[in-house]
Steps between C-alpha positions, in 0.01 A plus 500: 500500500436750219133586429410347158434713196157654510430280811412212264525278810532575864754221515556173308689202636748277337608327818156418628614197708683754728200735534213476744168646414269657755162585358339766701123544554341651186559873505233738395571719196829323399668570168756294309641407159388205304626337180236369250552273199278299279459120501690327209737789466860594576598808706852635554656718774818681416724555797829687551701380806779719633772343701677732741761231604685339214658150510563186305213331685202349309154650548195281415168656409239268649153629423194312639125502472329377811152354509392778740641733767416230756662212303882509486515213249595618146263387231586198300648601167185412290255773458662818633875510443751776580861508365785758519737580222789491590452253786850554647757778473843583649479799724795680331299786346273765652196445291330186370190493288260207563184411316242298696249315289167364630303250294143420580364195325196269497254775587637535851337766711550628855695728734862390566792634690797623293854494638792649317696686759641461859181569701129522467242374250282674240158368375495373150154475359456269206185488275295707742418873546487677837124457525542132505739493797394519864615825674623268778758345261649830418493603866712205589768624267470867584511451882758215518835565680813300449787383715769559232865388485752784578544726197874533449712679240537170321133500410427695187250782462210429260351742247211398276570638149179388337269214413281354226199284489406616850315791670580657825196622687477690826222332699327680782282313752203732609446545876191264497740230382266395218577707190823528297591800305805514280707707271738386231860599549691450179861430573658634185829364367782742565653682204771301310773751612390471862511115487839519328644740760365271785742231366271295278677376187384662180361183359299437811316844501121470483291708263137595525239296302535549125853649506821347384840497683783653303864532620692797378821399315705804629471446873286180542219698668151366465177661361148391449337596159238393258567211256537734197737730693709200602531385143597838386759541767658165419526583135678831588744313722374693802413174690694175522196279558151505605223281620266372235243406769251787556412333836858556630375613838 
């Protein structure tokens, strides 16, 4: 399995029912990656899947949020909901761009287990900061091992392109197993040209906060510019269209 971009997760599972978790005794001085989002908010993860083996078969994206690393039951779709767009694709092209949206409602707070790939789970912290989470909870995630299904060429590689409404933190558990230190690792959205070359359709390219997506008339290549620049380019005929939503990220 390909290592995820910037090690956003040590492994995330979409086929959880076929994976067995073994949580090892809490290790001293462990480090891992944790996603944080606020209560009553929506976060998005932008993923690029690369299929090495093309066919006319259907591939279903089945993300889940589990109650905890010890509870394999997905949460009821009420207060913490995850969806994928698109939900289903035909594996007849190398690259597919997928947006995972996570909606937290009704002041929900806690630490949950996020599953969007073929093996492993990542901690998703909602409405809390790292000082409000027991180091033992993070240690469970960081020290867990998984009995994963065989990774064949029919299973795509996953690359995280970017995210919004969420923060990725590298959490370190001190040797005394009591204190948590952290650093924020901002996973920046790749450049428009890099996204485009990876196989993402021009209209699906994501821009940084406050920038507009424009598509060049000549070769349909994407760019991210300010609103004023987008308007000027459109008037000149340089761009075919552009997003009027400054939060197009």
